[in-house]
N, C-alpha and C positions, 0 to 999 in steps of 0.2 A: 460562493459556488463550490459544489462538491466535486473533487477531482479524484479519480481512481489512480492508484499507483501502478496498475498493470496496463501497458499499452505498447504499441510498436509503430514506428514510422520508417518509411524508406523514400528517399528522393534521389533522382538521377539527373545527370546533365552530360550531354555530349559536347565536347569541345574539339578544336582543331588538334589539340595535343592528345586527346583520348577521352575516355569515359570516366566520369566521377560518380560515385554512389555513396550516399550516407545511409547507414542503418542505425537506428536508436531503439534499444529495447529497455523497457522499464518494468521492474517487478517489485514486489513488496519488500520493504526494509524498514527497520525501526528509525534509521536516520537517513540522511542523504549521502549516497556513496557513488560519485560519478567516476567512470573509467573510460578513457579514450584510447583507441587503437588507430594509429596513423602511420602511413608510409614515411620513411625517413625524410623525404624531401618536404613533407608538410609538418614536420615536428615543431616548427616555430609557432604553430597554431594552438598547441596543446594548452598553454596557460590561459590565453584569452577565451578559448572555448570552454574550458573547465569553469572559469568564472561565470561565463554566460549560463551554464547549467545551474550553478549555485543561485543565481539571481532569478531563475525561472521556476525552480522546483524547490520544495521544502523537504520532501521525504521520497524515498525510493532508491533502489539500486539501478543506476543508469549505465548502460554500456553503449557507447557511441563508436561506430567503426566506419572509417573512410576507406573505400576501395578505389584504386586508380588503375585503369587498364590503358596503357599508352597506345596510341594509334599505330597500327602496323604500317599503314601507308604514310610514311613520314614526308614532310614537306621540305626537308633539307636543313631544318633548324636544329636538329639534334647534333650535339658535339661530344667528342670524347675529351675528358679532362686528362690530357697527356701527362702533365707533371705528376698527377696523382697515380696514374697507371705505372709510371716509372718507379715511383716510391713503393707501390705494392709489389711489383716484380722484384725489385731489389731486396725487399724484406723477405719475399718468398725464397729467393736464392740463398740468403743467409741462413734461413731456417733449414733449407734442404741440405746444406753442407753439414749441418749438425746431426742429421739423421743417418741411420745405417743404409737405408734404401732411398735414393732420390725419387722425387715425384714430379709429375708434370702439372703445370698450372692450367686449369680449365679457363679458356677465354670467356666463356659465358659467366663463370663465377666472378671474374674480374669485372665484367660489364655490370653485374648485379650489385657490385659494391656501391654503397651510398656515395653519390657525388661523382661517380665515374662517367655516367651517361646523363647528359642534361642538355637543355636548350639554352637559349639566351636568358640573361637575367630578367629582361623585360617579359619574356614568355613565362618564366618561372613565377614572377610576381603576379602576373595576371591569373595564372592557374591557381595560385594560393588564394587570391581574392575570390575567385569563382568558387573554390571549395568552402570558403568562409560564408559566402552568401547562400550557398546550397545548404550549409549547416543550419542557418537561420530558418530556412524553409522546413527542414526536418524537425527542428525544435517546435515550430508553430504547429506542424502537423501532429506531433506527439501530444502537445498540450490540448489540441482539439479532440483527439481521441480520448485522452484522459478525462476531458470534460464530458464527452458523450457517455462514457462508461460511468462516470461519477453521477450523471443525471439519473441513470438507471438504478444505481445503488441508492440514491436519495429516495426514489420512488419506493423501492423495496423497504427501506427503513421507515418511511412514513406510513406504509401499510401496516407494518408490525407495531409501530407506536399507536396507531389508531386501534388496532386489535387489543393492545394492552390497556389502553384507556377505556375501551368498552368493557373489557373483562373486569377491570377494577370497579367500574361503575355498577356492574351487575352484582359483584360480590359485596360491595358496600350496601346495595339495596336489600340483599337477602340476609345480611348478618343479623339484624334484629330477629328475624324469623328463626335463623339457625340457633341463636343463643336461647331464645324462648323454648324451642323444641328440646334443646339439650338440658335446659333447666328442668323442664317437665319430666324428662327421662330420668333424671337423678331422683326427683321426688317420687316418681312411681317405683323406683327400685327400693327406696327407703320404705315405702308403704307395703310393698310386696314382702319385704323382710320382716314386717311387723315389729319394727324397732321403736322403742319409746325414746325418742330423741327430743331434745330441746328445740322448739321451733325457731327461737331466736338464733341459736347456734347454727342451725341448718341454713338460715338466711344469710348469716355471716359467711359461712363456707361457700355458699353459692355466689355471693358477691365477689369473694376472692377469686373463685374459679372463673367468673365472668371477666374479671380484670386480666387474668392470665390469658384468656382466649380472645381478648379484645384486639382487633387488628386495625383499628381506625388510624393509628399512627403510621403503620406500614403502608396503608392505602394512600394516605396523604403524601407520604414521601414518594410513592410510585407516581402519583399525579405530578409532583414537583419535578421528578426526573424526566417524565414525558415532556413537560413544558420546556425544560432546559435543553433536552435533546433537539426539540424542534427549533429552539432559538439558535443552537449551534449550527444546525443544518442550513439555516437561513443566512449565515454569515459568509464573509468573503475571504476568510483566513484559513490556513491549514487547520484542520479540525480532527484528524484521525486520533491523536493522542487523547484529546478531551473526550471524544466519543468512547474510546476504549475504557477510560476511567469511569464514565457513566454506566457502561455495561456491567462493571464490577458492582456498582451501587445498586443497579437494577437487580442483579443476581442475589445480592445480600438480602434485599427486602423479600424477594420471592422465596428464599430459603426460610426466612422467618415465618412467612405465611404458611409454608408447608409444615413447619414444626407446631404451629398453632391450630392446624386444621382439626375440626371437630366432627366432620362427617364426610361422606364421599363427595358431596358437591364442592365443599371448600378445598378438599384435597385435589379434586380435578382442576379447580380454578388455579391452584398453585402450580400444578403440573403444566397447564396450558401457558401460564406466564413464563415459566422456565424455558419452554420450547420456543416461544417468541423471542425471548432474550438471547438464547443461544443462536437462533437464526440471525439476529442482528449482530451479535458478536462476531460471527463468521464473516459477515459482509463488511463490518467496520475495519477488519484487518486489511482490506484493500483500499482504504481511503487515505489520502495524503494528509 
């Protein structure tokens, strides 16, 4: 299945302790780069959640943010960690004595200190577990969106691959005609110049010229690349890097076709191919 690297998911949950909300953003990146932003009381989740992201995604820059808004109408379960408050105040007094001008401690800043204001251990554990379960929902939602966008990318790529295949087939069909016309054009020029040239030598030169202009090998390789790209798109593994490599191969053959073009029709065919390939290359950058 094709997965896009660009996606966003958001999941919320209201609890007795407050509101939990996960947001996960995913953008293009050469490798997998997960980043988590968690409130201090949920910091123990960082390791397991980071590992969960690594198992679920192969590429992309992921930013997962947990927001927790405590309930204003408390139920009496919140407690102040008095020993920690005493330590903070004592440390603040020691620092204040070393300063030229004493300062007052803001009670709200003390309450905001990690671990000062908390509920029971049972409530804390339940809240952390709820945050972890909510994270699973956000990950699955992100994967679903990446799959939906990946399906659209797959359709776009398959359309371009079909266009390339048709263009290659039409160019292959017209090449004998193009070569014959070019051969006749050269003979006519010799005749117009009224040059007495060795017929055998002329035929030899024309054969060499035809070999230089022969694009059968390039057309065959383009057909092979189309088949390989379709095979990769039908797989179930991360495919972005493989497709990016194929785009380079596609472009190499198109450039060779352009250099061997012998008239406006073959030149236009090479230009069309490069346009299709560039359109695919831009979309491939979004694929995991």
